[in-house]
N, C-alpha and C positions, 0 to 999 in steps of 0.2 A: 670607621673614624671620621667621619666626613666633618674638613676645617672651611672654615667660607674664606677666601682670600681679598682681603681690603687694601688696593692699590693706592699710595698717596699721591693723590694727583695736584692741581694747583686751579682754584675756583676759577670756573668760566663767569659763573654770574652773580656771585658776591667781591667783586674784586672793589680793593683801592688803586695799589698801584701794580703787580702783577699775579696778586689772588695766592701767593702764598700761606697769608695766616690765615687765608679763611677755608684752606686743603687743609694746612695743619689740622685746624680747630674741628673740621669735617672727620678727619681722618682720627683724632683722640677724641670722639664726641663733645664737645663742649660749646661756648659760643666765642666767636672766630673774635670777639673786644675785647673778650681776654688776653686770648692768642698776640692779636696786637701790641694790647698794652703793656706786655711779658715781652716784645720786642721794643718798643721803648725805651724802657723801663733796662733795659740790658744793655742799648745802646750806650745811655747817658752812665751804666755801671763800668760796663766793656770797652767801651771807645767804638770803633772802628770794625772792630771783630764779628760782630754782632749784625752789622751793615756785611759785611764782604760775605757771611754765612747766607744772609736773605741773596743777597746778590746770586750766590753759586745756585743755591737753590732752586729761584727762577728760571736760572740756566735750563738746571738737569731736569726738574721734575716735572712731567709731562703735565700739558694743560685735559682736563678732563675734557670725556667723548661728551659731546650735547645730542640730542635727537633735533633734526630739522623741521624748527614748525610750521 
């Protein structure tokens, strides 16, 4: 039984603020714009709770490793 492990990382190439939404979108195989819109909608519906979650993810989730060019 061979399972591939895909780690959650922040995006280094597709960033707006910290790359959290793009990294989460890559992990879930969806468009980063959808995740960004969900975060903005969540902010207006829940208040600062989603903003705090974003900040925690920006600190805890590691940046993806990129190959030197």
